[in-house]
N, C-alpha and C positions, 0 to 999 in steps of 0.2 A: 505492501501499500503505500509506503514512503517511496519509494521507487517510483510509483505510478504519481504521486503527488508532483515528486520533482521534476518529471517528463513533463507534467503540464505547467509547471512553473515556468521551465526552458521554454517551452512552447509558446507562453503568453509573453515570454522578453523577446523571442525572437519575432513575433509578431508585432511588438510594440516598437521594436528596432526599424522594422521595415517600414511603420507607419511613420516614424520620425524621420527616417532616411528619406523618404517621398516629400514629408513635408518640408524638410529642410533643401531640400532640392528645388521643390516648386517656389522656396521664398526666394530664391537666387534668380536673377536674370543673367543666361551665358549666352551671350552673343555668337550667332552663327550656327547654333546646334539645333535639332530638331526641337518644335516647340509645338506641344499639342494642347488642345481645349478640355473643360472641365470633364467631357465625355471619352477623352482620350483619343481624340481623333487629330490629324494633324491640321495646324491653323493655317487656313487659306485666305491671305490677306495682305496682298503685295501692292507695292507702290502706294502705301496705306496713308491715311490722315485719322487724327484724333478727336473726338468731341466729347467735354466734359459738361453732363445735366444731370441735374437733381441728384447730387452724389454718386453718380458713375460715370465711367469712363467709356466710350465707344469707338470701337476700332473699325473703321473702313477700309476695305481693302481690294483688289483684284482678285477673282476667283480664277485660278490658273488648274486648269485639269485635262488631263488626257494627254495623248502624244503631241509632241513639240515637233515642228517642221521646219525646214527652210525655204522662205520664199523664194520662189527663182528670179532671174533678171535683175536683181537689187545691185546697187553698188556698194552695199554692206552687208553684212551677215544677220538678215532680218529673219529672226527665229520666233515665230508664233505657236500658241494653242487657240485653239476656239477660245471665243469670248464667252466667258461664263458669268458675267454679269459681276454684281458687286456684294460681297459678305459683309455682316455685321457681327462683333463679338461684344461683350458687356464685361466689365469687372469694376469691382470697388478699390482693387488693391494692384491693379497692373501688373499682376502675376495671374493670378487664376481668369481664365477669359472663358464665360459663357457662349456659346455659339447661338444667336438671335436668329439665324437664316440668311437668306438673299435679300439684301435692302433693295435693289435693284436687279430684276431678273432678266436675263437675255431673251431674246426672240430667236423662236428655233423655225419659223417659218418662212416670212419674208427676207430676202435677201436686200432687198431696197432700205429695211429699217436700219436706222442708227446700231439698234442693240442687238443685230443679228449675230448669230453666232461666228459669222464669217469677216466681222470687222474687230476692231481694235478700241478696246474699252482699259483706259489707264487713268490712275492717281484721281482716285476720287477723295474729295474732300466734302465735308459736311459742316454748315455753321447755323445757329440757330437767331431765327428773326422774331425778338420780344413783339414788335408790333403787329405782326401777321401770326404769330403763333405758329409758324411753318420751320421746318428743318427744311435747308436747302442744301442739295447738292449739286457741285460743279464736278464735272470729270473730262478728260480727253477722250474724244469720239474720232476714230479715222477710218479709213479703208488698208487693206494689208500692205499697200504700196507708201502710206502714209502721205498722202498728196490731199486729203480731204481737209485734215486740220482743222475740226471745230470743235469749239466746247458744248458739251450737252449738259443742261439743267433739269433736275428732277426735286419733286416735293413730298413731304410725307408731315402726317399729324403728329407721328410717333417717330422718335430718334430711330427704332430699330426697323424703321419701315413697315409694311411696303412702300418704296419711293414711286411716284407717279411721274413718269417721262414726260417733259414739257415740249423736248427738241433740242436741235442744236443751232448754233449761231457762230459767225465770224466777228468776234468781239471788236467793235470799233473797225470794223471791215478788214481785221488784220486775222490772219492764220493763229492756231492756237495750238500747241502740242504739250509738252510736260508743265503741269502748273498745280499751283497749290491756292489756299483761300487763306486770308487774313483777317479777324475781325478785329477792330481797334477798340478802345476804352470808351469811345463816343458812341458807339454802335453802327461806326461806317464799317462798311465791308470793301475788302480788295481782292479783285483775281489777279493774280502775278502768273504769267504764262511765258513760254518762250516761243518766239515767232521769228516770220520773216526767215524763214530755212534755218530758224534757230540760232541766226545772226544777233538778235537783240531780243532783250526781255523787256516785257511790257509790265506795266504796274497800273491797274486799270480800277477807278472807282466804281462800284457798283451802285445800282439804283435803292432806294430806300426798302425796297421789298426783295434787293438781293437776287432778283431775277433776270436783271438785264445790264448790260454796259452801261454806264450813264454818259460816256463821251470824254469825261475827263481821266487823263492818263498821263503816265510818264514813262518813256522808253529810254531804258537803260542798257548798261553794258554792250554799246552799239559796236558791232563787228567783233564782240569777243566770244561769239559762240557759246554759249552756256546753257545748261538745264537743269532739272530737278531742283526747282527752287524751294525752299523752306524757310519762311519769314518767322522770326519771333520779335518781342520787344523788351527791354530791360532798362529801368530808370529813366524814360522817356525818348531812348534812343532806340531806332529801329536796325535790326541785324537781318543780313539775307546769305545763306548758305547755298551755294549752287555747284554743279559738276560742271566738268567739261564735257565737249561732245565727243567721245570716243566709241560708240555703238555700245556692246556690252562689255567691252574692257573697262576696268576699273580706272579711275584717274585722281588726279589732286583736287582736292575741294578746295573753293575758295569762299573767305568770309568778307562780305563789304558791310558799310553801316551808315546810317544817315540821320539826320537830326530831325527831318520831315519825311514822310513816307512818300510824297510827291517830289521830295526836294533832288538836292545832288547827292549822288553813292558815291562812296570812295571805297575802291577795291583796297583789301588790308593784305590777307595772309592767308595760309592754310591752317585752320585750327586745329586740325588733327594731328595728336601727339602720339608718339610710340613705334612700334612695330608694323611697318607697312602703314603708317600715317600718310607716306606719301601717295597711297592709292586708296586713301579713304578707306583702309581696313579692307580692302577688296569688296568694298560695298559702293552703295551710291544713295545720297542723303534724300528722304523723301517726307520728312515732318520733323520739325522743333518742338516738343510739348511741354509746356510750362506747368508743374505741379501745383495742384490746388491746395491754398494754405502754407505754402513755402515760399521764400524771397530767394531770390536768386537760384532757383533749382529746376532744371530742365532734362528734359531727355532728348538726344540727339537720336532720331530714328531713322534706319538705312536698311536699303536693299543688298542682300549679296547673291546677284543674279546668276543661275545655272543656265546658261544660254542653250542648251541642247536638251536640258530636263527642266523645263521652266516649273512646273510643278514642285520640284524639288529647291528652289529657291531659299533661302534663308534669309533671317531678319537679324540684324543686328544694331542694338540699342545700347547707348553709353551714356555716362553722365556727361552734360555739358555744363562748363564750370565758369565762373567770373574770377580770374585771379590777377592781382597786381595791373589792372585794368586792361587784362587780356581775355579773352573768350579762347577756351581749350577745350577738346575732345580728347579724351585719353583712353586708351586700350586697356581694357579689364577682361581677363578671362572668365571672370563670374563678380557679380556685384550684388548688392541688397540695398534697396530703395531707403530702408532706414538709416544705413550706416554713412550714407552720404550727406 
């Protein structure tokens, strides 16, 4: 009987150990590894953005599933999967992610539809409009040859969706590719996008309902060929991290700043520090997330693309810090939110 009880005790200890190991593993952010949701499924939210609403974070991203193929007759390695729509995950701690479903579903039947699986749907971002009580999504909508280059808009009454697609536009009559949204403290919102064959970045003020371009904008980084914009604000100053245009190959990130969002932007330096920082840790920027309730606390979000198996692309999240008047993103093999 004593041996039996001792065996039960050891079994309980083992189970507790497994539980604790799982807990501590999930309590850390491990850049570049496989990330699963609370159901144990692979998180599928590439080129994503983040929204904080009513105590929860909502992560939106591209659904990339199935076979990856190379589009023929292109002047670059144009790898694609069927456009799978936009996913949504929710979390209260930025570590345990619940799958909320497809926030924006693809179209399976009409090849002329912007959302058809044959098209390109990239870099979805969502902001909330307090006046209209609508959640507004913007995303890059394109054909597989990248010549359509439109910005799509969708709305929902709930953060998790489903979002109703309103159509696409050429903002201020310009093409729009890699993009992000930025909502300022005064409630004004901006659409930041690579345009003019990626040669110029545009910062465009949206209308009060966030559904259209207002016509007020600023062209920046002229002839600099930047993409993958991620904008944030700290102590009244605006910052923008962008990537060079090297296809799927990682390159050096660049930080710029401005005292006014539609003012003069000064290009500064590469904020990424550590091994492979000159290649953005083998990833590409997608969003900079300010953490609610904390000062000078941000997460740099990036994608480590796997060009020949896009479904297996990974997420690289790292703390972005202000140190001696410098903005730095430092590599960490593993890190915990509360320790930063």
